MINUGU-122351 format. One record per residue (C-alpha): residue number from 1; residue in one letter; x, y, z. Coordinates in Angstrom, 3 decimals, always signed. Layout:
// MINUGU-122351
@seq = NUM | type = A | X = X | Y = Y | Z = Z
...
This chain:
// MINUGU-122351
@seq = 1 | type = M | X = -0.557 | Y = -30.680 | Z = +15.224
@seq = 2 | type = S | X = +1.844 | Y = -27.758 | Z = +15.550
@seq = 3 | type = L | X = +1.895 | Y = -24.986 | Z = +12.928
@seq = 4 | type = K | X = +5.214 | Y = -23.533 | Z = +14.058
@seq = 5 | type = T | X = +7.122 | Y = -24.837 | Z = +11.003
@seq = 6 | type = F | X = +4.386 | Y = -23.938 | Z = +8.487
@seq = 7 | type = V | X = +4.450 | Y = -20.893 | Z = +6.206
@seq = 8 | type = F | X = +1.048 | Y = -20.008 | Z = +4.725
@seq = 9 | type = C | X = -0.260 | Y = -18.087 | Z = +1.737
@seq = 10 | type = M | X = -3.919 | Y = -17.388 | Z = +0.904
@seq = 11 | type = A | X = -5.668 | Y = -17.722 | Z = -2.462
@seq = 12 | type = G | X = -8.995 | Y = -16.645 | Z = -3.905
@seq = 13 | type = R | X = -12.073 | Y = -15.266 | Z = -2.189
@seq = 14 | type = L | X = -12.386 | Y = -16.132 | Z = +1.490
@seq = 15 | type = S | X = -15.298 | Y = -15.959 | Z = +3.932
@seq = 16 | type = T | X = -13.400 | Y = -13.501 | Z = +6.114
@seq = 17 | type = S | X = -10.800 | Y = -10.822 | Z = +5.503
@seq = 18 | type = R | X = -7.194 | Y = -11.867 | Z = +4.906
@seq = 19 | type = N | X = -6.103 | Y = -9.788 | Z = +7.899
@seq = 20 | type = V | X = -8.413 | Y = -11.723 | Z = +10.230
@seq = 21 | type = L | X = -7.304 | Y = -15.101 | Z = +8.856
@seq = 22 | type = E | X = -3.626 | Y = -14.105 | Z = +9.063
@seq = 23 | type = L | X = -4.080 | Y = -13.062 | Z = +12.696
@seq = 24 | type = L | X = -5.738 | Y = -16.424 | Z = +13.457
@seq = 25 | type = L | X = -2.885 | Y = -18.353 | Z = +11.825
@seq = 26 | type = R | X = -0.277 | Y = -16.384 | Z = +13.762
@seq = 27 | type = Q | X = -2.191 | Y = -16.841 | Z = +17.020
@seq = 28 | type = K | X = -2.147 | Y = -20.593 | Z = +16.394
@seq = 29 | type = G | X = +1.618 | Y = -20.565 | Z = +15.991
@seq = 30 | type = A | X = +2.228 | Y = -20.284 | Z = +12.224
@seq = 31 | type = K | X = +5.859 | Y = -19.543 | Z = +11.422
@seq = 32 | type = D | X = +4.831 | Y = -16.905 | Z = +8.863
@seq = 33 | type = V | X = +2.054 | Y = -15.800 | Z = +6.499
@seq = 34 | type = K | X = +3.070 | Y = -14.539 | Z = +3.051
@seq = 35 | type = K | X = +1.086 | Y = -12.411 | Z = +0.602
@seq = 36 | type = N | X = +2.773 | Y = -14.088 | Z = -2.353
@seq = 37 | type = M | X = +3.913 | Y = -17.616 | Z = -3.197
@seq = 38 | type = T | X = +7.532 | Y = -17.270 | Z = -2.109
@seq = 39 | type = L | X = +9.811 | Y = -20.311 | Z = -1.978
@seq = 40 | type = S | X = +9.308 | Y = -20.534 | Z = +1.794
@seq = 41 | type = V | X = +5.541 | Y = -21.193 | Z = +1.558
@seq = 42 | type = T | X = +4.525 | Y = -24.688 | Z = +2.713
@seq = 43 | type = H | X = +0.700 | Y = -24.431 | Z = +2.767
@seq = 44 | type = L | X = -1.906 | Y = -22.653 | Z = +0.634
@seq = 45 | type = V | X = -5.211 | Y = -21.661 | Z = +2.273
@seq = 46 | type = V | X = -8.433 | Y = -21.576 | Z = +0.211
@seq = 47 | type = Y | X = -12.068 | Y = -21.057 | Z = +1.193
@seq = 48 | type = D | X = -13.273 | Y = -24.638 | Z = +0.589
@seq = 49 | type = I | X = -11.051 | Y = -27.629 | Z = -0.196
@seq = 50 | type = G | X = -13.965 | Y = -29.256 | Z = -2.026
@seq = 51 | type = N | X = -14.471 | Y = -26.337 | Z = -4.371
@seq = 52 | type = I | X = -11.008 | Y = -25.151 | Z = -5.438
@seq = 53 | type = D | X = -10.585 | Y = -22.716 | Z = -8.321
@seq = 54 | type = E | X = -8.150 | Y = -24.711 | Z = -10.435
@seq = 55 | type = T | X = -7.408 | Y = -21.662 | Z = -12.616
@seq = 56 | type = N | X = -6.120 | Y = -19.560 | Z = -9.707
@seq = 57 | type = S | X = -2.407 | Y = -18.868 | Z = -10.288
@seq = 58 | type = K | X = -1.508 | Y = -19.582 | Z = -6.650
@seq = 59 | type = V | X = -3.364 | Y = -22.897 | Z = -6.749
@seq = 60 | type = V | X = -1.581 | Y = -23.844 | Z = -9.972
@seq = 61 | type = L | X = +1.798 | Y = -22.979 | Z = -8.465
@seq = 62 | type = A | X = +1.028 | Y = -24.827 | Z = -5.212
@seq = 63 | type = K | X = +0.202 | Y = -27.997 | Z = -7.133
@seq = 64 | type = E | X = +3.329 | Y = -27.668 | Z = -9.263
@seq = 65 | type = R | X = +5.424 | Y = -27.448 | Z = -6.088
@seq = 66 | type = G | X = +3.532 | Y = -30.231 | Z = -4.350
@seq = 67 | type = L | X = +2.426 | Y = -27.983 | Z = -1.480
@seq = 68 | type = E | X = -0.428 | Y = -28.898 | Z = +0.829
@seq = 69 | type = I | X = -3.672 | Y = -27.029 | Z = +0.142
@seq = 70 | type = V | X = -5.964 | Y = -26.520 | Z = +3.144
@seq = 71 | type = D | X = -9.172 | Y = -24.565 | Z = +3.720
@seq = 72 | type = E | X = -10.555 | Y = -22.191 | Z = +6.326
@seq = 73 | type = A | X = -12.218 | Y = -25.025 | Z = +8.240
@seq = 74 | type = W | X = -8.813 | Y = -26.723 | Z = +8.588
@seq = 75 | type = V | X = -7.323 | Y = -23.507 | Z = +9.971
@seq = 76 | type = T | X = -10.181 | Y = -23.073 | Z = +12.457
@seq = 77 | type = A | X = -9.847 | Y = -26.681 | Z = +13.635
@seq = 78 | type = A | X = -6.054 | Y = -26.509 | Z = +14.048
@seq = 79 | type = S | X = -5.048 | Y = -26.599 | Z = +17.689
@seq = 80 | type = V | X = -2.980 | Y = -23.918 | Z = +19.386
@seq = 81 | type = S | X = +0.544 | Y = -25.126 | Z = +20.130
@seq = 82 | type = S | X = +1.347 | Y = -25.250 | Z = +23.837
@seq = 83 | type = D | X = +4.494 | Y = -23.180 | Z = +23.292
@seq = 84 | type = V | X = +2.813 | Y = -20.362 | Z = +21.347
@seq = 85 | type = I | X = +3.501 | Y = -16.952 | Z = +22.871
@seq = 86 | type = P | X = +0.409 | Y = -14.718 | Z = +23.392
@seq = 87 | type = M | X = -0.175 | Y = -12.193 | Z = +20.617
@seq = 88 | type = L | X = -1.644 | Y = -8.739 | Z = +20.183
@seq = 89 | type = N | X = -5.366 | Y = -9.109 | Z = +19.530
@seq = 90 | type = F | X = -5.786 | Y = -6.489 | Z = +16.801
@seq = 91 | type = N | X = -4.172 | Y = -5.386 | Z = +13.537
@seq = 92 | type = V | X = -2.478 | Y = -1.998 | Z = +13.467
@seq = 93 | type = M | X = -3.415 | Y = +0.639 | Z = +10.917
@seq = 94 | type = L | X = -1.083 | Y = +0.526 | Z = +7.887
@seq = 95 | type = A | X = -0.487 | Y = +3.157 | Z = +5.217
@seq = 96 | type = K | X = -0.903 | Y = +3.031 | Z = +1.475
@seq = 97 | type = S | X = +1.549 | Y = +4.825 | Z = -0.817
@seq = 98 | type = F | X = +1.136 | Y = +8.462 | Z = -1.780
@seq = 99 | type = K | X = +0.399 | Y = +8.729 | Z = -5.502
@seq = 100 | type = H | X = +0.018 | Y = +12.482 | Z = -5.816
@seq = 101 | type = Q | X = -3.501 | Y = +12.550 | Z = -4.414
@seq = 102 | type = N | X = -4.971 | Y = +15.823 | Z = -3.190
@seq = 103 | type = V | X = -3.893 | Y = +16.028 | Z = +0.453
@seq = 104 | type = D | X = -4.663 | Y = +19.686 | Z = +1.118
@seq = 105 | type = G | X = -5.256 | Y = +20.155 | Z = +4.837
@seq = 106 | type = W | X = -3.974 | Y = +16.689 | Z = +5.801
@seq = 107 | type = W | X = -1.679 | Y = +16.166 | Z = +8.798
@seq = 108 | type = C | X = +2.006 | Y = +15.518 | Z = +8.101
@seq = 109 | type = S | X = +4.687 | Y = +13.918 | Z = +10.290
@seq = 110 | type = E | X = +8.120 | Y = +12.439 | Z = +9.662
@seq = 111 | type = K | X = +8.169 | Y = +8.760 | Z = +8.665
@seq = 112 | type = L | X = +10.503 | Y = +7.178 | Z = +11.200
@seq = 113 | type = D | X = +12.731 | Y = +4.294 | Z = +10.118
@seq = 114 | type = G | X = +12.421 | Y = +2.233 | Z = +13.290
@seq = 115 | type = I | X = +10.417 | Y = -0.689 | Z = +14.622
@seq = 116 | type = R | X = +6.615 | Y = -0.352 | Z = +14.603
@seq = 117 | type = A | X = +5.287 | Y = -1.299 | Z = +18.025
@seq = 118 | type = V | X = +2.205 | Y = -1.182 | Z = +20.239
@seq = 119 | type = W | X = +2.337 | Y = -0.549 | Z = +23.992
@seq = 120 | type = D | X = -0.702 | Y = -2.141 | Z = +25.706
@seq = 121 | type = G | X = -0.122 | Y = -0.567 | Z = +29.091
@seq = 122 | type = S | X = +2.250 | Y = -3.244 | Z = +30.357
@seq = 123 | type = N | X = +3.904 | Y = -4.960 | Z = +27.361
@seq = 124 | type = F | X = +5.226 | Y = -4.107 | Z = +23.914
@seq = 125 | type = W | X = +4.034 | Y = -5.908 | Z = +20.764
@seq = 126 | type = S | X = +5.344 | Y = -5.875 | Z = +17.219
@seq = 127 | type = R | X = +3.170 | Y = -4.974 | Z = +14.240
@seq = 128 | type = S | X = +2.858 | Y = -8.728 | Z = +13.553
@seq = 129 | type = G | X = +1.501 | Y = -9.253 | Z = +17.063
@seq = 130 | type = N | X = +4.562 | Y = -10.784 | Z = +18.752
@seq = 131 | type = R | X = +5.648 | Y = -9.718 | Z = +22.224
@seq = 132 | type = L | X = +8.864 | Y = -7.694 | Z = +22.367
@seq = 133 | type = N | X = +11.392 | Y = -8.094 | Z = +25.163
@seq = 134 | type = V | X = +11.787 | Y = -4.598 | Z = +26.580
@seq = 135 | type = P | X = +13.764 | Y = -3.802 | Z = +29.750
@seq = 136 | type = I | X = +11.403 | Y = -2.800 | Z = +32.569
@seq = 137 | type = E | X = +13.481 | Y = +0.290 | Z = +33.344
@seq = 138 | type = W | X = +13.047 | Y = +1.588 | Z = +29.793
@seq = 139 | type = S | X = +9.224 | Y = +1.669 | Z = +29.913
@seq = 140 | type = S | X = +8.777 | Y = +2.293 | Z = +33.663
@seq = 141 | type = Q | X = +7.244 | Y = +5.749 | Z = +33.161
@seq = 142 | type = F | X = +4.845 | Y = +4.796 | Z = +30.349
@seq = 143 | type = P | X = +1.082 | Y = +5.213 | Z = +31.019
@seq = 144 | type = Q | X = -1.216 | Y = +2.202 | Z = +31.329
@seq = 145 | type = V | X = -3.036 | Y = +2.790 | Z = +28.038
@seq = 146 | type = V | X = -2.700 | Y = +1.452 | Z = +24.478
@seq = 147 | type = L | X = -0.281 | Y = +3.452 | Z = +22.308
@seq = 148 | type = D | X = +0.720 | Y = +2.913 | Z = +18.672
@seq = 149 | type = G | X = +4.114 | Y = +4.175 | Z = +17.567
@seq = 150 | type = E | X = +7.701 | Y = +3.502 | Z = +16.551
@seq = 151 | type = I | X = +10.714 | Y = +2.412 | Z = +18.583
@seq = 152 | type = F | X = +13.288 | Y = +4.757 | Z = +17.102
@seq = 153 | type = G | X = +17.048 | Y = +5.131 | Z = +17.495
@seq = 154 | type = G | X = +17.653 | Y = +8.093 | Z = +15.217
@seq = 155 | type = R | X = +17.853 | Y = +8.682 | Z = +11.478
@seq = 156 | type = G | X = +19.997 | Y = +6.171 | Z = +9.632
@seq = 157 | type = N | X = +20.164 | Y = +3.801 | Z = +12.595
@seq = 158 | type = F | X = +17.615 | Y = +1.168 | Z = +11.581
@seq = 159 | type = Q | X = +20.083 | Y = -1.737 | Z = +11.680
@seq = 160 | type = S | X = +21.284 | Y = -1.015 | Z = +15.216
@seq = 161 | type = T | X = +17.724 | Y = -0.294 | Z = +16.410
@seq = 162 | type = S | X = +16.454 | Y = -3.553 | Z = +14.924
@seq = 163 | type = G | X = +19.345 | Y = -5.482 | Z = +16.460
@seq = 164 | type = T | X = +18.620 | Y = -4.093 | Z = +19.914
@seq = 165 | type = V | X = +14.873 | Y = -4.768 | Z = +19.711
@seq = 166 | type = R | X = +15.478 | Y = -8.337 | Z = +18.531
@seq = 167 | type = T | X = +17.770 | Y = -9.083 | Z = +21.483
@seq = 168 | type = K | X = +15.889 | Y = -11.497 | Z = +23.751
@seq = 169 | type = K | X = +17.475 | Y = -10.301 | Z = +26.976
@seq = 170 | type = G | X = +18.436 | Y = -6.742 | Z = +26.156
@seq = 171 | type = T | X = +19.708 | Y = -4.524 | Z = +28.941
@seq = 172 | type = Y | X = +18.713 | Y = -0.964 | Z = +29.713
@seq = 173 | type = E | X = +22.186 | Y = +0.130 | Z = +28.642
@seq = 174 | type = Q | X = +21.508 | Y = -1.321 | Z = +25.189
@seq = 175 | type = W | X = +18.091 | Y = +0.391 | Z = +25.020
@seq = 176 | type = R | X = +19.154 | Y = +3.738 | Z = +26.514
@seq = 177 | type = S | X = +19.526 | Y = +5.475 | Z = +23.139
@seq = 178 | type = L | X = +16.059 | Y = +4.404 | Z = +21.910
@seq = 179 | type = D | X = +12.729 | Y = +6.206 | Z = +22.368
@seq = 180 | type = F | X = +9.119 | Y = +5.279 | Z = +21.688
@seq = 181 | type = H | X = +7.585 | Y = +7.872 | Z = +19.355
@seq = 182 | type = V | X = +3.791 | Y = +7.721 | Z = +19.610
@seq = 183 | type = F | X = +1.544 | Y = +8.682 | Z = +16.717
@seq = 184 | type = D | X = -1.859 | Y = +7.230 | Z = +17.607
@seq = 185 | type = A | X = -4.201 | Y = +5.788 | Z = +20.239
@seq = 186 | type = P | X = -6.015 | Y = +2.638 | Z = +19.012
@seq = 187 | type = D | X = -8.276 | Y = +2.581 | Z = +22.098
@seq = 188 | type = M | X = -9.771 | Y = +5.853 | Z = +20.873
@seq = 189 | type = A | X = -10.444 | Y = +4.445 | Z = +17.387
@seq = 190 | type = S | X = -13.942 | Y = +5.938 | Z = +17.101
@seq = 191 | type = L | X = -12.720 | Y = +9.492 | Z = +17.767
@seq = 192 | type = P | X = -11.407 | Y = +11.722 | Z = +14.948
@seq = 193 | type = F | X = -7.635 | Y = +11.997 | Z = +14.625
@seq = 194 | type = E | X = -7.534 | Y = +15.531 | Z = +16.050
@seq = 195 | type = K | X = -9.243 | Y = +14.458 | Z = +19.280
@seq = 196 | type = R | X = -6.930 | Y = +11.473 | Z = +19.598
@seq = 197 | type = Q | X = -3.995 | Y = +13.869 | Z = +19.311
@seq = 198 | type = V | X = -5.367 | Y = +16.121 | Z = +22.055
@seq = 199 | type = Y | X = -5.698 | Y = +13.031 | Z = +24.252
@seq = 200 | type = L | X = -2.071 | Y = +12.061 | Z = +23.553
@seq = 201 | type = Q | X = -0.813 | Y = +15.595 | Z = +24.175
@seq = 202 | type = Q | X = -2.387 | Y = +15.507 | Z = +27.618
@seq = 203 | type = L | X = -1.033 | Y = +12.018 | Z = +28.273
@seq = 204 | type = I | X = +2.584 | Y = +12.347 | Z = +27.126
@seq = 205 | type = R | X = +4.356 | Y = +14.839 | Z = +29.381
@seq = 206 | type = N | X = +8.149 | Y = +14.431 | Z = +29.501
@seq = 207 | type = Q | X = +8.145 | Y = +10.731 | Z = +30.458
@seq = 208 | type = K | X = +11.538 | Y = +9.144 | Z = +29.923
@seq = 209 | type = H | X = +11.876 | Y = +7.497 | Z = +26.463
@seq = 210 | type = L | X = +8.322 | Y = +8.520 | Z = +25.487
@seq = 211 | type = K | X = +7.732 | Y = +11.137 | Z = +22.775
@seq = 212 | type = L | X = +4.777 | Y = +12.327 | Z = +20.696
@seq = 213 | type = C | X = +5.232 | Y = +12.602 | Z = +16.924
@seq = 214 | type = E | X = +4.764 | Y = +16.184 | Z = +15.779
@seq = 215 | type = Q | X = +1.851 | Y = +16.702 | Z = +13.371
@seq = 216 | type = Q | X = +1.654 | Y = +19.710 | Z = +11.046
@seq = 217 | type = P | X = -0.942 | Y = +20.615 | Z = +8.401
@seq = 218 | type = I | X = +0.267 | Y = +20.401 | Z = +4.817
@seq = 219 | type = L | X = -0.807 | Y = +21.318 | Z = +1.288
@seq = 220 | type = T | X = -0.351 | Y = +19.007 | Z = -1.696
@seq = 221 | type = L | X = +2.079 | Y = +21.393 | Z = -3.395
@seq = 222 | type = E | X = +4.260 | Y = +21.405 | Z = -0.248
@seq = 223 | type = V | X = +4.814 | Y = +17.627 | Z = -0.225
@seq = 224 | type = P | X = +7.892 | Y = +17.560 | Z = -2.558
@seq = 225 | type = E | X = +9.642 | Y = +20.322 | Z = -0.594
@seq = 226 | type = K | X = +8.873 | Y = +18.686 | Z = +2.779
@seq = 227 | type = L | X = +10.086 | Y = +15.318 | Z = +1.482
@seq = 228 | type = A | X = +13.317 | Y = +16.850 | Z = +0.158
@seq = 229 | type = A | X = +13.963 | Y = +18.561 | Z = +3.500
@seq = 230 | type = I | X = +13.513 | Y = +15.307 | Z = +5.448
@seq = 231 | type = T | X = +15.597 | Y = +13.125 | Z = +3.121
@seq = 232 | type = A | X = +18.354 | Y = +15.776 | Z = +3.087
@seq = 233 | type = V | X = +18.955 | Y = +15.050 | Z = +6.790
@seq = 234 | type = N | X = +18.853 | Y = +11.261 | Z = +6.262
@seq = 235 | type = G | X = +15.165 | Y = +10.915 | Z = +7.115
@seq = 236 | type = E | X = +13.081 | Y = +8.205 | Z = +5.448
@seq = 237 | type = G | X = +10.035 | Y = +10.173 | Z = +4.338
@seq = 238 | type = L | X = +6.651 | Y = +11.541 | Z = +5.382
@seq = 239 | type = M | X = +3.385 | Y = +10.198 | Z = +6.798
@seq = 240 | type = L | X = +0.124 | Y = +11.910 | Z = +5.798
@seq = 241 | type = R | X = -3.150 | Y = +11.520 | Z = +7.732
@seq = 242 | type = K | X = -6.579 | Y = +12.575 | Z = +6.559
@seq = 243 | type = P | X = -8.267 | Y = +15.172 | Z = +8.803
@seq = 244 | type = K | X = -10.982 | Y = +13.848 | Z = +11.149
@seq = 245 | type = S | X = -10.133 | Y = +10.260 | Z = +10.187
@seq = 246 | type = L | X = -10.786 | Y = +7.331 | Z = +12.521
@seq = 247 | type = Y | X = -8.303 | Y = +4.597 | Z = +13.478
@seq = 248 | type = I | X = -8.830 | Y = +1.776 | Z = +10.946
@seq = 249 | type = F | X = -7.438 | Y = -1.659 | Z = +11.852
@seq = 250 | type = K | X = -6.086 | Y = -2.458 | Z = +8.374
@seq = 251 | type = R | X = -4.170 | Y = -0.894 | Z = +5.473
@seq = 252 | type = T | X = -6.050 | Y = +2.209 | Z = +4.401
@seq = 253 | type = S | X = -5.893 | Y = +5.208 | Z = +2.072
@seq = 254 | type = I | X = -6.643 | Y = +7.654 | Z = +4.913
@seq = 255 | type = L | X = -3.001 | Y = +7.139 | Z = +5.926
@seq = 256 | type = L | X = -0.342 | Y = +7.628 | Z = +3.236
@seq = 257 | type = K | X = +3.430 | Y = +7.142 | Z = +3.215
@seq = 258 | type = V | X = +5.677 | Y = +9.312 | Z = +1.083
@seq = 259 | type = K | X = +9.195 | Y = +8.137 | Z = +0.236
@seq = 260 | type = K | X = +11.712 | Y = +8.868 | Z = -2.516
@seq = 261 | type = M | X = +12.203 | Y = +5.138 | Z = -2.862
@seq = 262 | type = Q | X = +9.760 | Y = +2.370 | Z = -2.105
@seq = 263 | type = D | X = +10.968 | Y = -0.883 | Z = -0.574
@seq = 264 | type = A | X = +9.901 | Y = -4.508 | Z = -0.667
@seq = 265 | type = E | X = +11.195 | Y = -8.024 | Z = -0.030
@seq = 266 | type = A | X = +12.414 | Y = -10.473 | Z = -2.680
@seq = 267 | type = V | X = +13.846 | Y = -13.997 | Z = -2.646
@seq = 268 | type = V | X = +17.416 | Y = -14.642 | Z = -3.848
@seq = 269 | type = I | X = +17.264 | Y = -17.320 | Z = -6.558
@seq = 270 | type = G | X = +20.732 | Y = -16.983 | Z = -8.096
@seq = 271 | type = Y | X = +23.843 | Y = -14.894 | Z = -8.704
@seq = 272 | type = E | X = +25.481 | Y = -13.175 | Z = -11.648
@seq = 273 | type = Y | X = +29.248 | Y = -12.815 | Z = -11.598
@seq = 274 | type = G | X = +30.629 | Y = -9.308 | Z = -11.894
@seq = 275 | type = S | X = +33.143 | Y = -7.729 | Z = -14.218
@seq = 276 | type = G | X = +35.905 | Y = -5.155 | Z = -13.809
@seq = 277 | type = R | X = +36.661 | Y = -4.647 | Z = -10.111
@seq = 278 | type = N | X = +33.981 | Y = -7.265 | Z = -9.323
@seq = 279 | type = T | X = +35.463 | Y = -10.004 | Z = -11.520
@seq = 280 | type = G | X = +35.236 | Y = -13.396 | Z = -9.822
@seq = 281 | type = I | X = +32.741 | Y = -12.235 | Z = -7.171
@seq = 282 | type = C | X = +29.018 | Y = -11.506 | Z = -7.137
@seq = 283 | type = G | X = +28.051 | Y = -8.704 | Z = -9.482
@seq = 284 | type = S | X = +24.297 | Y = -8.953 | Z = -8.947
@seq = 285 | type = L | X = +21.771 | Y = -10.983 | Z = -7.011
@seq = 286 | type = V | X = +19.159 | Y = -12.667 | Z = -9.178
@seq = 287 | type = C | X = +15.887 | Y = -12.215 | Z = -7.314
@seq = 288 | type = E | X = +12.213 | Y = -13.157 | Z = -7.534
@seq = 289 | type = Y | X = +9.479 | Y = -10.685 | Z = -6.624
@seq = 290 | type = R | X = +5.792 | Y = -11.487 | Z = -7.162
@seq = 291 | type = G | X = +6.666 | Y = -14.047 | Z = -9.806
@seq = 292 | type = K | X = +8.986 | Y = -11.671 | Z = -11.699
@seq = 293 | type = M | X = +12.767 | Y = -12.074 | Z = -11.944
@seq = 294 | type = F | X = +15.139 | Y = -9.111 | Z = -11.687
@seq = 295 | type = K | X = +18.796 | Y = -8.418 | Z = -10.889
@seq = 296 | type = C | X = +19.933 | Y = -6.357 | Z = -7.915
@seq = 297 | type = G | X = +23.595 | Y = -5.315 | Z = -7.715
@seq = 298 | type = S | X = +23.554 | Y = -1.701 | Z = -6.599
@seq = 299 | type = G | X = +23.971 | Y = -1.299 | Z = -2.846
@seq = 300 | type = L | X = +26.027 | Y = -4.463 | Z = -2.237
@seq = 301 | type = S | X = +29.229 | Y = -3.874 | Z = -0.256
@seq = 302 | type = D | X = +32.509 | Y = -5.534 | Z = -1.231
@seq = 303 | type = Q | X = +32.084 | Y = -7.944 | Z = +1.685
@seq = 304 | type = Q | X = +28.551 | Y = -8.838 | Z = +0.568
@seq = 305 | type = R | X = +29.770 | Y = -9.417 | Z = -2.977
@seq = 306 | type = R | X = +32.387 | Y = -11.855 | Z = -1.683
@seq = 307 | type = N | X = +29.844 | Y = -13.529 | Z = +0.623
@seq = 308 | type = P | X = +26.394 | Y = -12.795 | Z = -0.856
@seq = 309 | type = P | X = +23.063 | Y = -13.651 | Z = +0.822
@seq = 310 | type = Q | X = +22.256 | Y = -17.364 | Z = +0.611
@seq = 311 | type = M | X = +20.044 | Y = -18.809 | Z = -2.102
@seq = 312 | type = G | X = +16.462 | Y = -18.920 | Z = -0.845
@seq = 313 | type = S | X = +17.013 | Y = -16.099 | Z = +1.629
@seq = 314 | type = S | X = +15.009 | Y = -12.876 | Z = +1.453
@seq = 315 | type = I | X = +16.381 | Y = -9.381 | Z = +1.001
@seq = 316 | type = T | X = +14.897 | Y = -5.918 | Z = +1.406
@seq = 317 | type = F | X = +15.471 | Y = -3.794 | Z = -1.690
@seq = 318 | type = G | X = +14.594 | Y = -0.238 | Z = -2.645
@seq = 319 | type = Y | X = +13.147 | Y = +0.826 | Z = -5.996
@seq = 320 | type = F | X = +11.750 | Y = +3.970 | Z = -7.607
@seq = 321 | type = E | X = +8.719 | Y = +2.451 | Z = -9.322
@seq = 322 | type = M | X = +7.393 | Y = -0.691 | Z = -10.997
@seq = 323 | type = S | X = +7.533 | Y = -1.109 | Z = -14.743
@seq = 324 | type = T | X = +4.299 | Y = -1.828 | Z = -16.614
@seq = 325 | type = S | X = +5.277 | Y = -5.518 | Z = -16.531
@seq = 326 | type = G | X = +5.671 | Y = -5.495 | Z = -12.742
@seq = 327 | type = V | X = +9.481 | Y = -5.465 | Z = -12.547
@seq = 328 | type = P | X = +11.175 | Y = -3.080 | Z = -10.049
@seq = 329 | type = R | X = +13.011 | Y = -0.187 | Z = -11.721
@seq = 330 | type = F | X = +16.497 | Y = +0.714 | Z = -10.409
@seq = 331 | type = P | X = +16.506 | Y = -1.822 | Z = -7.533
@seq = 332 | type = T | X = +19.018 | Y = -1.234 | Z = -4.750
@seq = 333 | type = F | X = +20.026 | Y = -3.777 | Z = -2.105
@seq = 334 | type = K | X = +19.299 | Y = -2.501 | Z = +1.422
@seq = 335 | type = R | X = +19.786 | Y = -5.455 | Z = +3.756
@seq = 336 | type = V | X = +19.088 | Y = -9.147 | Z = +4.342
@seq = 337 | type = F | X = +15.489 | Y = -9.525 | Z = +5.497
@seq = 338 | type = V | X = +15.368 | Y = -11.458 | Z = +8.754
@seq = 339 | type = G | X = +11.594 | Y = -11.354 | Z = +9.134
@seq = 340 | type = R | X = +9.226 | Y = -8.943 | Z = +10.820
@seq = 341 | type = L | X = +9.077 | Y = -8.869 | Z = +14.559
């Protein structure tokens, strides 16, 4: 049985971490694994099919939609499709959001709006564990060690960077303007961050297309000023790392992201016609995010209003904060979400 058309979501307490189970599903060829019950989900994974928590909201929704509910044993027994591409065998460290914690003495770097990637010494992998097609000439001078970083094409150039990285047979000419900005060394996970940085400083020495992210100490009261300076030049935000921290293979509070606006993905479930100059065309997208409905009109171009994203498609939107009821405040359309690499 092939899992390549299946989209999974997980519910309730499991015997292993969600990150481990997600990695297993992706390694076995799953099309995608969602945190929430989006319209694209086809299968719900629970711990034990014989002992389902019928009150769990995801279980209730899965039964209402007639989705197949499977358990961990089913996932373990599923065969690996013969056409599954090899995947990265670990999860990268992911940041939590800065919520005005005390970060005195933490390390600060610019948050780059590019494509998160891991270099394993010979190949590039996306954050989801999929192999990226990179021209040999572009990475010919890279060292044969594991590096975690961002493929970056400059501030404000996410769309073009993403398009190049997604090209299956990209040429060096297409990749020439991109660089790999390194910020960590997963193979040195047990060493404190400062020692990992010394290792990287000794390793990265003017190789073509290879750069080391600059780290500077910061005080909590300096965060707003630093953020304003970065966003003023079209930067996305800041990354903050706890001193002497180890490399943790999951989302963690020892790594924080600071942005003026947060972003997330939502599913388009309808349209609202506009008024005034938008009469007769799309005024707002009606979207679903974590079971909540909201409208998103700001950020749509005239062309997108005339030809809005399809029903059932996902979009990336920005927002300032969540209301107490879980609805995004001041949502702004950013782009159609075509999936993570």
